[in-house]
PyMOL Python script that loads the backbone (N, CA, C, O; Angstrom):
from pymol import cmd

cmd.read_pdbstr("""\
ATOM      1  N   MET A   1       3.762 -37.244 -40.176  1.00  0.00           N
ATOM      2  CA  MET A   1       3.865 -36.587 -38.886  1.00  0.00           C
ATOM      3  C   MET A   1       2.487 -36.019 -38.545  1.00  0.00           C
ATOM      4  O   MET A   1       1.873 -35.339 -39.367  1.00  0.00           O
ATOM      5  N   SER A   2       2.014 -36.292 -37.358  1.00  0.00           N
ATOM      6  CA  SER A   2       0.685 -35.809 -36.968  1.00  0.00           C
ATOM      7  C   SER A   2       0.789 -34.407 -36.378  1.00  0.00           C
ATOM      8  O   SER A   2       1.788 -34.065 -35.745  1.00  0.00           O
ATOM      9  N   PRO A   3      -0.256 -33.592 -36.590  1.00  0.00           N
ATOM     10  CA  PRO A   3      -0.218 -32.221 -36.043  1.00  0.00           C
ATOM     11  C   PRO A   3      -0.282 -32.241 -34.523  1.00  0.00           C
ATOM     12  O   PRO A   3      -0.869 -33.140 -33.919  1.00  0.00           O
ATOM     13  N   LYS A   4       0.333 -31.232 -33.921  1.00  0.00           N
ATOM     14  CA  LYS A   4       0.297 -31.097 -32.456  1.00  0.00           C
ATOM     15  C   LYS A   4      -1.119 -30.772 -32.011  1.00  0.00           C
ATOM     16  O   LYS A   4      -1.810 -29.993 -32.668  1.00  0.00           O
ATOM     17  N   PRO A   5      -1.560 -31.360 -30.904  1.00  0.00           N
ATOM     18  CA  PRO A   5      -2.882 -30.974 -30.398  1.00  0.00           C
ATOM     19  C   PRO A   5      -2.847 -29.527 -29.915  1.00  0.00           C
ATOM     20  O   PRO A   5      -1.840 -29.055 -29.387  1.00  0.00           O
ATOM     21  N   GLU A   6      -3.951 -28.847 -30.104  1.00  0.00           N
ATOM     22  CA  GLU A   6      -4.018 -27.448 -29.663  1.00  0.00           C
ATOM     23  C   GLU A   6      -3.994 -27.373 -28.151  1.00  0.00           C
ATOM     24  O   GLU A   6      -4.650 -28.154 -27.463  1.00  0.00           O
ATOM     25  N   GLN A   7      -3.234 -26.429 -27.650  1.00  0.00           N
ATOM     26  CA  GLN A   7      -3.169 -26.196 -26.209  1.00  0.00           C
ATOM     27  C   GLN A   7      -4.339 -25.319 -25.801  1.00  0.00           C
ATOM     28  O   GLN A   7      -4.700 -24.398 -26.532  1.00  0.00           O
ATOM     29  N   PRO A   8      -4.942 -25.588 -24.640  1.00  0.00           N
ATOM     30  CA  PRO A   8      -6.028 -24.706 -24.192  1.00  0.00           C
ATOM     31  C   PRO A   8      -5.494 -23.309 -23.902  1.00  0.00           C
ATOM     32  O   PRO A   8      -4.350 -23.135 -23.481  1.00  0.00           O
ATOM     33  N   ALA A   9      -6.328 -22.345 -24.131  1.00  0.00           N
ATOM     34  CA  ALA A   9      -5.948 -20.953 -23.850  1.00  0.00           C
ATOM     35  C   ALA A   9      -5.791 -20.773 -22.349  1.00  0.00           C
ATOM     36  O   ALA A   9      -6.528 -21.383 -21.576  1.00  0.00           O
ATOM     37  N   PRO A  10      -4.839 -19.941 -21.924  1.00  0.00           N
ATOM     38  CA  PRO A  10      -4.690 -19.698 -20.486  1.00  0.00           C
ATOM     39  C   PRO A  10      -5.950 -19.054 -19.917  1.00  0.00           C
ATOM     40  O   PRO A  10      -6.674 -18.336 -20.607  1.00  0.00           O
ATOM     41  N   THR A  11      -6.185 -19.329 -18.656  1.00  0.00           N
ATOM     42  CA  THR A  11      -7.338 -18.737 -17.991  1.00  0.00           C
ATOM     43  C   THR A  11      -7.124 -17.235 -17.882  1.00  0.00           C
ATOM     44  O   THR A  11      -6.078 -16.800 -17.401  1.00  0.00           O
ATOM     45  N   PRO A  12      -8.083 -16.439 -18.315  1.00  0.00           N
ATOM     46  CA  PRO A  12      -7.910 -14.986 -18.216  1.00  0.00           C
ATOM     47  C   PRO A  12      -7.896 -14.545 -16.761  1.00  0.00           C
ATOM     48  O   PRO A  12      -8.494 -15.201 -15.907  1.00  0.00           O
ATOM     49  N   PRO A  13      -7.215 -13.434 -16.472  1.00  0.00           N
ATOM     50  CA  PRO A  13      -7.206 -12.946 -15.092  1.00  0.00           C
ATOM     51  C   PRO A  13      -8.611 -12.562 -14.650  1.00  0.00           C
ATOM     52  O   PRO A  13      -9.477 -12.247 -15.466  1.00  0.00           O
ATOM     53  N   ARG A  14      -8.808 -12.595 -13.358  1.00  0.00           N
ATOM     54  CA  ARG A  14     -10.110 -12.220 -12.790  1.00  0.00           C
ATOM     55  C   ARG A  14     -10.367 -10.756 -13.113  1.00  0.00           C
ATOM     56  O   ARG A  14      -9.486  -9.918 -12.924  1.00  0.00           O
ATOM     57  N   PRO A  15     -11.570 -10.437 -13.602  1.00  0.00           N
ATOM     58  CA  PRO A  15     -11.868  -9.029 -13.865  1.00  0.00           C
ATOM     59  C   PRO A  15     -11.886  -8.232 -12.564  1.00  0.00           C
ATOM     60  O   PRO A  15     -12.275  -8.736 -11.511  1.00  0.00           O
ATOM     61  N   ALA A  16     -11.469  -7.011 -12.661  1.00  0.00           N
ATOM     62  CA  ALA A  16     -11.488  -6.143 -11.481  1.00  0.00           C
ATOM     63  C   ALA A  16     -12.928  -5.907 -11.048  1.00  0.00           C
ATOM     64  O   ALA A  16     -13.839  -5.804 -11.870  1.00  0.00           O
ATOM     65  N   ALA A  17     -13.104  -5.825  -9.747  1.00  0.00           N
ATOM     66  CA  ALA A  17     -14.434  -5.547  -9.192  1.00  0.00           C
ATOM     67  C   ALA A  17     -14.355  -4.239  -8.426  1.00  0.00           C
ATOM     68  O   ALA A  17     -13.561  -4.105  -7.495  1.00  0.00           O
ATOM     69  N   GLY A  18     -15.168  -3.285  -8.812  1.00  0.00           N
ATOM     70  CA  GLY A  18     -15.147  -1.981  -8.164  1.00  0.00           C
ATOM     71  C   GLY A  18     -16.404  -1.723  -7.356  1.00  0.00           C
ATOM     72  O   GLY A  18     -17.472  -2.267  -7.634  1.00  0.00           O
ATOM     73  N   ARG A  19     -16.247  -0.879  -6.347  1.00  0.00           N
ATOM     74  CA  ARG A  19     -17.384  -0.499  -5.508  1.00  0.00           C
ATOM     75  C   ARG A  19     -17.171   0.940  -5.066  1.00  0.00           C
ATOM     76  O   ARG A  19     -16.084   1.309  -4.624  1.00  0.00           O
ATOM     77  N   TYR A  20     -18.212   1.746  -5.188  1.00  0.00           N
ATOM     78  CA  TYR A  20     -18.154   3.131  -4.733  1.00  0.00           C
ATOM     79  C   TYR A  20     -19.100   3.281  -3.556  1.00  0.00           C
ATOM     80  O   TYR A  20     -20.279   2.938  -3.650  1.00  0.00           O
ATOM     81  N   ASP A  21     -18.583   3.792  -2.449  1.00  0.00           N
ATOM     82  CA  ASP A  21     -19.382   4.028  -1.244  1.00  0.00           C
ATOM     83  C   ASP A  21     -19.749   5.507  -1.208  1.00  0.00           C
ATOM     84  O   ASP A  21     -18.887   6.361  -0.999  1.00  0.00           O
ATOM     85  N   THR A  22     -21.018   5.802  -1.410  1.00  0.00           N
ATOM     86  CA  THR A  22     -21.457   7.199  -1.464  1.00  0.00           C
ATOM     87  C   THR A  22     -21.363   7.892  -0.114  1.00  0.00           C
ATOM     88  O   THR A  22     -21.207   9.112  -0.058  1.00  0.00           O
ATOM     89  N   GLU A  23     -21.456   7.133   0.978  1.00  0.00           N
ATOM     90  CA  GLU A  23     -21.381   7.748   2.313  1.00  0.00           C
ATOM     91  C   GLU A  23     -19.971   8.190   2.665  1.00  0.00           C
ATOM     92  O   GLU A  23     -19.781   9.254   3.254  1.00  0.00           O
ATOM     93  N   THR A  24     -18.976   7.376   2.305  1.00  0.00           N
ATOM     94  CA  THR A  24     -17.592   7.713   2.646  1.00  0.00           C
ATOM     95  C   THR A  24     -16.832   8.342   1.481  1.00  0.00           C
ATOM     96  O   THR A  24     -15.718   8.833   1.663  1.00  0.00           O
ATOM     97  N   ASP A  25     -17.436   8.332   0.266  1.00  0.00           N
ATOM     98  CA  ASP A  25     -16.810   8.864  -0.944  1.00  0.00           C
ATOM     99  C   ASP A  25     -15.501   8.137  -1.252  1.00  0.00           C
ATOM    100  O   ASP A  25     -14.493   8.758  -1.588  1.00  0.00           O
ATOM    101  N   VAL A  26     -15.539   6.793  -1.129  1.00  0.00           N
ATOM    102  CA  VAL A  26     -14.362   5.965  -1.393  1.00  0.00           C
ATOM    103  C   VAL A  26     -14.677   5.007  -2.537  1.00  0.00           C
ATOM    104  O   VAL A  26     -15.686   4.303  -2.515  1.00  0.00           O
ATOM    105  N   LEU A  27     -13.794   4.991  -3.538  1.00  0.00           N
ATOM    106  CA  LEU A  27     -13.883   4.036  -4.632  1.00  0.00           C
ATOM    107  C   LEU A  27     -12.868   2.938  -4.360  1.00  0.00           C
ATOM    108  O   LEU A  27     -11.678   3.216  -4.216  1.00  0.00           O
ATOM    109  N   SER A  28     -13.327   1.694  -4.289  1.00  0.00           N
ATOM    110  CA  SER A  28     -12.457   0.541  -4.057  1.00  0.00           C
ATOM    111  C   SER A  28     -12.487  -0.348  -5.286  1.00  0.00           C
ATOM    112  O   SER A  28     -13.559  -0.667  -5.802  1.00  0.00           O
ATOM    113  N   VAL A  29     -11.306  -0.752  -5.760  1.00  0.00           N
ATOM    114  CA  VAL A  29     -11.200  -1.663  -6.897  1.00  0.00           C
ATOM    115  C   VAL A  29     -10.342  -2.839  -6.462  1.00  0.00           C
ATOM    116  O   VAL A  29      -9.183  -2.663  -6.086  1.00  0.00           O
ATOM    117  N   ARG A  30     -10.919  -4.056  -6.513  1.00  0.00           N
ATOM    118  CA  ARG A  30     -10.201  -5.287  -6.152  1.00  0.00           C
ATOM    119  C   ARG A  30      -9.763  -5.987  -7.428  1.00  0.00           C
ATOM    120  O   ARG A  30     -10.530  -6.090  -8.386  1.00  0.00           O
ATOM    121  N   PHE A  31      -8.524  -6.469  -7.435  1.00  0.00           N
ATOM    122  CA  PHE A  31      -7.984  -7.172  -8.595  1.00  0.00           C
ATOM    123  C   PHE A  31      -7.823  -8.659  -8.351  1.00  0.00           C
ATOM    124  O   PHE A  31      -7.622  -9.427  -9.292  1.00  0.00           O
ATOM    125  N   THR A  32      -7.908  -9.069  -7.103  1.00  0.00           N
ATOM    126  CA  THR A  32      -7.700 -10.463  -6.735  1.00  0.00           C
ATOM    127  C   THR A  32      -8.498 -10.777  -5.483  1.00  0.00           C
ATOM    128  O   THR A  32      -8.909  -9.877  -4.751  1.00  0.00           O
ATOM    129  N   ASP A  33      -8.711 -12.051  -5.246  1.00  0.00           N
ATOM    130  CA  ASP A  33      -9.381 -12.470  -4.014  1.00  0.00           C
ATOM    131  C   ASP A  33      -8.389 -12.639  -2.866  1.00  0.00           C
ATOM    132  O   ASP A  33      -8.791 -12.876  -1.727  1.00  0.00           O
ATOM    133  N   ALA A  34      -7.100 -12.519  -3.160  1.00  0.00           N
ATOM    134  CA  ALA A  34      -6.071 -12.684  -2.132  1.00  0.00           C
ATOM    135  C   ALA A  34      -6.187 -11.583  -1.081  1.00  0.00           C
ATOM    136  O   ALA A  34      -6.567 -10.451  -1.379  1.00  0.00           O
ATOM    137  N   GLU A  35      -5.854 -11.941   0.142  1.00  0.00           N
ATOM    138  CA  GLU A  35      -5.897 -10.978   1.246  1.00  0.00           C
ATOM    139  C   GLU A  35      -4.782  -9.943   1.092  1.00  0.00           C
ATOM    140  O   GLU A  35      -3.644 -10.290   0.774  1.00  0.00           O
ATOM    141  N   ALA A  36      -5.108  -8.700   1.316  1.00  0.00           N
ATOM    142  CA  ALA A  36      -4.104  -7.638   1.300  1.00  0.00           C
ATOM    143  C   ALA A  36      -3.346  -7.670   2.622  1.00  0.00           C
ATOM    144  O   ALA A  36      -3.955  -7.690   3.692  1.00  0.00           O
ATOM    145  N   VAL A  37      -2.019  -7.676   2.545  1.00  0.00           N
ATOM    146  CA  VAL A  37      -1.203  -7.740   3.755  1.00  0.00           C
ATOM    147  C   VAL A  37      -0.406  -6.463   3.992  1.00  0.00           C
ATOM    148  O   VAL A  37       0.158  -6.274   5.069  1.00  0.00           O
ATOM    149  N   ALA A  38      -0.358  -5.594   2.999  1.00  0.00           N
ATOM    150  CA  ALA A  38       0.367  -4.329   3.137  1.00  0.00           C
ATOM    151  C   ALA A  38      -0.283  -3.307   2.217  1.00  0.00           C
ATOM    152  O   ALA A  38      -0.937  -3.664   1.237  1.00  0.00           O
ATOM    153  N   SER A  39      -0.097  -2.034   2.544  1.00  0.00           N
ATOM    154  CA  SER A  39      -0.631  -0.981   1.683  1.00  0.00           C
ATOM    155  C   SER A  39       0.300   0.219   1.711  1.00  0.00           C
ATOM    156  O   SER A  39       1.108   0.392   2.623  1.00  0.00           O
ATOM    157  N   ARG A  40       0.157   1.042   0.677  1.00  0.00           N
ATOM    158  CA  ARG A  40       1.006   2.231   0.569  1.00  0.00           C
ATOM    159  C   ARG A  40       0.203   3.326  -0.113  1.00  0.00           C
ATOM    160  O   ARG A  40      -0.473   3.078  -1.112  1.00  0.00           O
ATOM    161  N   GLU A  41       0.277   4.530   0.425  1.00  0.00           N
ATOM    162  CA  GLU A  41      -0.359   5.683  -0.210  1.00  0.00           C
ATOM    163  C   GLU A  41       0.594   6.175  -1.296  1.00  0.00           C
ATOM    164  O   GLU A  41       1.641   6.750  -0.999  1.00  0.00           O
ATOM    165  N   VAL A  42       0.224   5.945  -2.559  1.00  0.00           N
ATOM    166  CA  VAL A  42       1.113   6.268  -3.673  1.00  0.00           C
ATOM    167  C   VAL A  42       0.994   7.716  -4.119  1.00  0.00           C
ATOM    168  O   VAL A  42       1.927   8.269  -4.701  1.00  0.00           O
ATOM    169  N   ARG A  43      -0.134   8.319  -3.853  1.00  0.00           N
ATOM    170  CA  ARG A  43      -0.386   9.745  -4.062  1.00  0.00           C
ATOM    171  C   ARG A  43      -1.373  10.138  -2.992  1.00  0.00           C
ATOM    172  O   ARG A  43      -2.051   9.268  -2.446  1.00  0.00           O
ATOM    173  N   PRO A  44      -1.481  11.411  -2.671  1.00  0.00           N
ATOM    174  CA  PRO A  44      -2.452  11.802  -1.647  1.00  0.00           C
ATOM    175  C   PRO A  44      -3.852  11.281  -1.983  1.00  0.00           C
ATOM    176  O   PRO A  44      -4.406  11.588  -3.039  1.00  0.00           O
ATOM    177  N   GLY A  45      -4.409  10.489  -1.067  1.00  0.00           N
ATOM    178  CA  GLY A  45      -5.754   9.964  -1.231  1.00  0.00           C
ATOM    179  C   GLY A  45      -5.873   8.725  -2.092  1.00  0.00           C
ATOM    180  O   GLY A  45      -6.986   8.263  -2.347  1.00  0.00           O
ATOM    181  N   ILE A  46      -4.750   8.169  -2.551  1.00  0.00           N
ATOM    182  CA  ILE A  46      -4.782   6.955  -3.372  1.00  0.00           C
ATOM    183  C   ILE A  46      -3.909   5.902  -2.696  1.00  0.00           C
ATOM    184  O   ILE A  46      -2.694   6.057  -2.573  1.00  0.00           O
ATOM    185  N   VAL A  47      -4.568   4.821  -2.261  1.00  0.00           N
ATOM    186  CA  VAL A  47      -3.900   3.769  -1.497  1.00  0.00           C
ATOM    187  C   VAL A  47      -3.892   2.484  -2.319  1.00  0.00           C
ATOM    188  O   VAL A  47      -4.934   2.059  -2.818  1.00  0.00           O
ATOM    189  N   VAL A  48      -2.724   1.868  -2.460  1.00  0.00           N
ATOM    190  CA  VAL A  48      -2.583   0.597  -3.158  1.00  0.00           C
ATOM    191  C   VAL A  48      -2.312  -0.475  -2.111  1.00  0.00           C
ATOM    192  O   VAL A  48      -1.435  -0.318  -1.262  1.00  0.00           O
ATOM    193  N   ALA A  49      -3.080  -1.574  -2.180  1.00  0.00           N
ATOM    194  CA  ALA A  49      -2.913  -2.693  -1.253  1.00  0.00           C
ATOM    195  C   ALA A  49      -2.248  -3.852  -1.994  1.00  0.00           C
ATOM    196  O   ALA A  49      -2.540  -4.104  -3.163  1.00  0.00           O
ATOM    197  N   TYR A  50      -1.351  -4.554  -1.298  1.00  0.00           N
ATOM    198  CA  TYR A  50      -0.575  -5.645  -1.890  1.00  0.00           C
ATOM    199  C   TYR A  50      -0.856  -6.950  -1.160  1.00  0.00           C
ATOM    200  O   TYR A  50      -1.110  -6.956   0.044  1.00  0.00           O
ATOM    201  N   ASP A  51      -0.808  -8.068  -1.905  1.00  0.00           N
ATOM    202  CA  ASP A  51      -0.975  -9.380  -1.287  1.00  0.00           C
ATOM    203  C   ASP A  51       0.379  -9.887  -0.787  1.00  0.00           C
ATOM    204  O   ASP A  51       1.385  -9.188  -0.903  1.00  0.00           O
ATOM    205  N   ALA A  52       0.405 -11.095  -0.235  1.00  0.00           N
ATOM    206  CA  ALA A  52       1.629 -11.645   0.353  1.00  0.00           C
ATOM    207  C   ALA A  52       2.748 -11.809  -0.673  1.00  0.00           C
ATOM    208  O   ALA A  52       3.923 -11.779  -0.309  1.00  0.00           O
ATOM    209  N   ALA A  53       2.403 -11.983  -1.943  1.00  0.00           N
ATOM    210  CA  ALA A  53       3.408 -12.129  -2.996  1.00  0.00           C
ATOM    211  C   ALA A  53       3.898 -10.780  -3.520  1.00  0.00           C
ATOM    212  O   ALA A  53       4.790 -10.729  -4.367  1.00  0.00           O
ATOM    213  N   GLY A  54       3.320  -9.694  -3.022  1.00  0.00           N
ATOM    214  CA  GLY A  54       3.716  -8.363  -3.466  1.00  0.00           C
ATOM    215  C   GLY A  54       2.953  -7.866  -4.681  1.00  0.00           C
ATOM    216  O   GLY A  54       3.256  -6.797  -5.211  1.00  0.00           O
ATOM    217  N   ALA A  55       1.964  -8.634  -5.126  1.00  0.00           N
ATOM    218  CA  ALA A  55       1.140  -8.218  -6.268  1.00  0.00           C
ATOM    219  C   ALA A  55       0.053  -7.261  -5.792  1.00  0.00           C
ATOM    220  O   ALA A  55      -0.379  -7.324  -4.641  1.00  0.00           O
ATOM    221  N   VAL A  56      -0.380  -6.386  -6.674  1.00  0.00           N
ATOM    222  CA  VAL A  56      -1.440  -5.437  -6.327  1.00  0.00           C
ATOM    223  C   VAL A  56      -2.745  -6.201  -6.136  1.00  0.00           C
ATOM    224  O   VAL A  56      -3.199  -6.905  -7.038  1.00  0.00           O
ATOM    225  N   ALA A  57      -3.343  -6.057  -4.961  1.00  0.00           N
ATOM    226  CA  ALA A  57      -4.615  -6.714  -4.653  1.00  0.00           C
ATOM    227  C   ALA A  57      -5.779  -5.751  -4.824  1.00  0.00           C
ATOM    228  O   ALA A  57      -6.872  -6.160  -5.216  1.00  0.00           O
ATOM    229  N   ALA A  58      -5.552  -4.464  -4.529  1.00  0.00           N
ATOM    230  CA  ALA A  58      -6.649  -3.492  -4.578  1.00  0.00           C
ATOM    231  C   ALA A  58      -6.104  -2.072  -4.624  1.00  0.00           C
ATOM    232  O   ALA A  58      -4.945  -1.814  -4.298  1.00  0.00           O
ATOM    233  N   ILE A  59      -6.974  -1.163  -5.037  1.00  0.00           N
ATOM    234  CA  ILE A  59      -6.690   0.273  -4.988  1.00  0.00           C
ATOM    235  C   ILE A  59      -7.893   0.944  -4.358  1.00  0.00           C
ATOM    236  O   ILE A  59      -9.034   0.631  -4.698  1.00  0.00           O
ATOM    237  N   GLU A  60      -7.642   1.863  -3.441  1.00  0.00           N
ATOM    238  CA  GLU A  60      -8.711   2.678  -2.862  1.00  0.00           C
ATOM    239  C   GLU A  60      -8.432   4.135  -3.189  1.00  0.00           C
ATOM    240  O   GLU A  60      -7.308   4.617  -3.045  1.00  0.00           O
ATOM    241  N   ILE A  61      -9.465   4.821  -3.627  1.00  0.00           N
ATOM    242  CA  ILE A  61      -9.352   6.243  -3.919  1.00  0.00           C
ATOM    243  C   ILE A  61     -10.248   6.969  -2.930  1.00  0.00           C
ATOM    244  O   ILE A  61     -11.474   6.879  -2.992  1.00  0.00           O
ATOM    245  N   LEU A  62      -9.610   7.690  -2.016  1.00  0.00           N
ATOM    246  CA  LEU A  62     -10.333   8.430  -0.993  1.00  0.00           C
ATOM    247  C   LEU A  62     -10.823   9.742  -1.586  1.00  0.00           C
ATOM    248  O   LEU A  62     -10.179  10.309  -2.468  1.00  0.00           O
ATOM    249  N   GLU A  63     -11.961  10.224  -1.101  1.00  0.00           N
ATOM    250  CA  GLU A  63     -12.565  11.441  -1.655  1.00  0.00           C
ATOM    251  C   GLU A  63     -12.615  11.337  -3.179  1.00  0.00           C
ATOM    252  O   GLU A  63     -12.160  12.231  -3.894  1.00  0.00           O
ATOM    253  N   ALA A  64     -13.177  10.230  -3.658  1.00  0.00           N
ATOM    254  CA  ALA A  64     -13.183   9.913  -5.092  1.00  0.00           C
ATOM    255  C   ALA A  64     -13.858  10.984  -5.939  1.00  0.00           C
ATOM    256  O   ALA A  64     -13.463  11.202  -7.084  1.00  0.00           O
ATOM    257  N   SER A  65     -14.861  11.649  -5.399  1.00  0.00           N
ATOM    258  CA  SER A  65     -15.561  12.669  -6.188  1.00  0.00           C
ATOM    259  C   SER A  65     -14.730  13.939  -6.362  1.00  0.00           C
ATOM    260  O   SER A  65     -15.136  14.841  -7.095  1.00  0.00           O
ATOM    261  N   ALA A  66     -13.574  14.023  -5.701  1.00  0.00           N
ATOM    262  CA  ALA A  66     -12.716  15.201  -5.814  1.00  0.00           C
ATOM    263  C   ALA A  66     -11.956  15.230  -7.136  1.00  0.00           C
ATOM    264  O   ALA A  66     -11.259  16.204  -7.422  1.00  0.00           O
ATOM    265  N   GLY A  67     -12.080  14.169  -7.953  1.00  0.00           N
ATOM    266  CA  GLY A  67     -11.431  14.163  -9.266  1.00  0.00           C
ATOM    267  C   GLY A  67      -9.937  13.964  -9.197  1.00  0.00           C
ATOM    268  O   GLY A  67      -9.196  14.626  -9.925  1.00  0.00           O
ATOM    269  N   ARG A  68      -9.470  13.068  -8.340  1.00  0.00           N
ATOM    270  CA  ARG A  68      -8.030  12.805  -8.213  1.00  0.00           C
ATOM    271  C   ARG A  68      -7.437  12.154  -9.459  1.00  0.00           C
ATOM    272  O   ARG A  68      -6.233  12.246  -9.701  1.00  0.00           O
ATOM    273  N   LEU A  69      -8.294  11.490 -10.257  1.00  0.00           N
ATOM    274  CA  LEU A  69      -7.826  10.810 -11.461  1.00  0.00           C
ATOM    275  C   LEU A  69      -8.572  11.332 -12.680  1.00  0.00           C
ATOM    276  O   LEU A  69      -9.742  11.707 -12.594  1.00  0.00           O
ATOM    277  N   ALA A  70      -7.886  11.352 -13.805  1.00  0.00           N
ATOM    278  CA  ALA A  70      -8.550  11.669 -15.069  1.00  0.00           C
ATOM    279  C   ALA A  70      -9.398  10.469 -15.477  1.00  0.00           C
ATOM    280  O   ALA A  70      -9.117   9.343 -15.065  1.00  0.00           O
ATOM    281  N   ALA A  71     -10.417  10.697 -16.271  1.00  0.00           N
ATOM    282  CA  ALA A  71     -11.315   9.618 -16.691  1.00  0.00           C
ATOM    283  C   ALA A  71     -10.569   8.507 -17.419  1.00  0.00           C
ATOM    284  O   ALA A  71     -10.975   7.347 -17.357  1.00  0.00           O
ATOM    285  N   ASP A  72      -9.486   8.847 -18.104  1.00  0.00           N
ATOM    286  CA  ASP A  72      -8.738   7.834 -18.848  1.00  0.00           C
ATOM    287  C   ASP A  72      -7.432   7.439 -18.150  1.00  0.00           C
ATOM    288  O   ASP A  72      -6.526   6.911 -18.794  1.00  0.00           O
ATOM    289  N   GLN A  73      -7.328   7.688 -16.854  1.00  0.00           N
ATOM    290  CA  GLN A  73      -6.119   7.378 -16.084  1.00  0.00           C
ATOM    291  C   GLN A  73      -5.838   5.877 -16.111  1.00  0.00           C
ATOM    292  O   GLN A  73      -6.745   5.078 -15.881  1.00  0.00           O
ATOM    293  N   ASP A  74      -4.623   5.494 -16.383  1.00  0.00           N
ATOM    294  CA  ASP A  74      -4.199   4.098 -16.355  1.00  0.00           C
ATOM    295  C   ASP A  74      -3.764   3.776 -14.930  1.00  0.00           C
ATOM    296  O   ASP A  74      -2.731   4.263 -14.471  1.00  0.00           O
ATOM    297  N   LEU A  75      -4.548   2.956 -14.225  1.00  0.00           N
ATOM    298  CA  LEU A  75      -4.245   2.651 -12.825  1.00  0.00           C
ATOM    299  C   LEU A  75      -2.922   1.922 -12.663  1.00  0.00           C
ATOM    300  O   LEU A  75      -2.333   1.957 -11.583  1.00  0.00           O
ATOM    301  N   ARG A  76      -2.436   1.255 -13.719  1.00  0.00           N
ATOM    302  CA  ARG A  76      -1.145   0.562 -13.614  1.00  0.00           C
ATOM    303  C   ARG A  76      -0.012   1.542 -13.344  1.00  0.00           C
ATOM    304  O   ARG A  76       0.976   1.179 -12.705  1.00  0.00           O
ATOM    305  N   ARG A  77      -0.137   2.772 -13.816  1.00  0.00           N
ATOM    306  CA  ARG A  77       0.922   3.763 -13.573  1.00  0.00           C
ATOM    307  C   ARG A  77       1.029   4.099 -12.090  1.00  0.00           C
ATOM    308  O   ARG A  77       2.113   4.415 -11.599  1.00  0.00           O
ATOM    309  N   LEU A  78      -0.104   4.030 -11.370  1.00  0.00           N
ATOM    310  CA  LEU A  78      -0.088   4.315  -9.936  1.00  0.00           C
ATOM    311  C   LEU A  78       0.576   3.208  -9.145  1.00  0.00           C
ATOM    312  O   LEU A  78       1.169   3.453  -8.094  1.00  0.00           O
ATOM    313  N   THR A  79       0.478   1.988  -9.652  1.00  0.00           N
ATOM    314  CA  THR A  79       0.967   0.830  -8.914  1.00  0.00           C
ATOM    315  C   THR A  79       2.379   0.433  -9.302  1.00  0.00           C
ATOM    316  O   THR A  79       2.985  -0.419  -8.652  1.00  0.00           O
ATOM    317  N   GLY A  80       2.905   1.034 -10.345  1.00  0.00           N
ATOM    318  CA  GLY A  80       4.230   0.665 -10.818  1.00  0.00           C
ATOM    319  C   GLY A  80       4.204  -0.535 -11.744  1.00  0.00           C
ATOM    320  O   GLY A  80       5.260  -1.043 -12.122  1.00  0.00           O
ATOM    321  N   ALA A  81       3.008  -1.005 -12.121  1.00  0.00           N
ATOM    322  CA  ALA A  81       2.887  -2.179 -12.977  1.00  0.00           C
ATOM    323  C   ALA A  81       3.024  -1.847 -14.459  1.00  0.00           C
ATOM    324  O   ALA A  81       3.163  -2.754 -15.280  1.00  0.00           O
ATOM    325  N   ALA A  82       2.987  -0.583 -14.810  1.00  0.00           N
ATOM    326  CA  ALA A  82       3.057  -0.215 -16.237  1.00  0.00           C
ATOM    327  C   ALA A  82       4.494  -0.124 -16.694  1.00  0.00           C
ATOM    328  O   ALA A  82       4.753   0.174 -17.860  1.00  0.00           O
TER     329      ALA A  82
END
""", "prot")
cmd.dss("prot")
cmd.show_as("cartoon", "prot")
cmd.util.cbc("prot")
cmd.orient("prot")
């Protein structure tokens, strides 16, 4: 019996891309290239954007320097993905 050929590893998800705007004090983190079609403020100053499939596309943190999140905050808890 011959051994099974190895299956290629799945493609890893796209790494998140973040951007901080010093003029508006907004931190934006994109998780996908998909267009956001809906958004919801999950906590004051924290907006989660969703794509057409309902997956999280991005998170925006308004007044980011105000310390709305702890340094070790798990963003999945904000989106309901955890």
